C-alpha positions in Angstrom: 3.2 -19.3 15.4 2.8 -15.7 16.0 0.4 -13.5 13.5 2.5 -11.3 11.0 2.4 -7.9 11.6 1.4 -5.9 8.4 0.5 -2.5 7.9 -1.1 -1.2 4.8 -1.4 2.0 3.8 -4.0 3.6 1.4 -2.9 6.6 -0.7 0.7 7.8 -1.7 0.2 11.5 -1.7 1.7 14.1 0.7 1.3 11.8 3.6 1.3 8.3 2.6 4.3 8.0 0.4 6.8 9.2 2.9 4.8 7.0 5.3 5.5 3.8 3.2 9.3 4.8 3.2 9.6 5.3 6.5 7.7 2.2 7.5 9.0 0.1 4.8 13.0 1.5 5.6 12.3 1.2 9.4 10.4 -2.3 9.6 12.6 -4.2 11.4 13.2 -1.7 14.3 9.4 -0.9 14.2 8.6 -5.2 14.7 6.2 -4.7 11.2 6.8 -7.8 9.2 5.4 -6.2 5.9 4.4 -3.1 4.1 1.5 -3.0 1.4 0.4 0.1 0.1 -2.9 1.1 -2.2 -2.3 3.1 -5.1 -5.7 3.7 -6.8 -4.6 5.2 -10.2 -2.0 4.2 -12.7 0.0 7.4 -13.2 3.0 7.4 -15.4 4.1 10.5 -13.2 3.8 8.3 -10.1 5.8 5.1 -11.5 9.5 6.3 -10.0 7.6 6.9 -6.5 5.6 3.3 -6.7 8.6 1.6 -8.1 11.3 3.2 -5.3 8.7 2.0 -2.6 8.8 -1.3 -4.4 12.4 -1.3 -4.0 12.4 -0.7 -0.2 10.5 -3.7 0.2 6.6 -2.5 0.2 4.4 -4.4 -1.7 1.6 -2.7 -4.3 -1.5 -3.3 -3.9 -4.1 -1.9 -6.4 -7.9 -2.4 -7.5 -8.6 -5.6 -9.9 -10.0 -3.7 -12.9 -6.6 -1.3 -12.8 -4.2 -3.9 -12.4 -3.4 -4.8 -15.7 -2.9 -0.9 -16.8 -0.2 -0.9 -13.9 1.6 -3.6 -15.5 1.6 -1.9 -18.7 3.2 1.0 -17.3 6.0 -0.9 -15.5 4.4 -1.5 -11.7 4.0 -4.8 -10.5 1.1 -5.3 -8.3 1.2 -7.9 -5.6 -1.9 -7.6 -4.3 -5.5 -6.8 -5.3 -6.6 -3.9 -2.9 -9.4 -5.9 -1.2 -6.6 -8.8 -0.1 -4.1 -6.3 0.8 -6.7 -4.8 3.6 -8.1 -8.4 4.5 -4.2 -9.4 5.4 -3.5 -6.3 7.2 -2.9 -5.9 10.7 -3.2 -2.2 10.9 -4.8 -0.1 7.8 -3.2 3.7 7.5 -5.8 5.4 5.5 -3.9 8.4 4.2 -6.7 9.5 1.9 -9.4 12.6 2.2 -12.3 10.0 2.3 -10.6 7.5 5.1 -12.8 8.2 7.5 -16.0 7.6 5.6 -14.5 4.2 4.0 -13.6 3.1 7.8 -16.7 1.5 8.9 -17.8 0.3 5.4 -14.1 -1.4 5.0 -12.1 -1.9 7.5 -13.9 -3.3 10.4 
């Protein structure tokens, strides 16, 4: 059985949010089995875009210590951040510190 092609996007800002939407909407055409995304901070102002991304089929990953806060705000995580990274075939880090994390987290 072939390994699932899972793309994980870190960050939901100017680059990350639209990327989650594009990859989720066109995942079949791109040959992607699953799209996950990491949101670090639970903010009410971001709730609608997180829910919209999940409605498009992307799966939310959050830090373990913030899981309950996301739930309280009406956003349902699927994975803890570390689990999403471990499952991913490809990681696209859209955060300003992405290069610093590359060696430590993604290798």
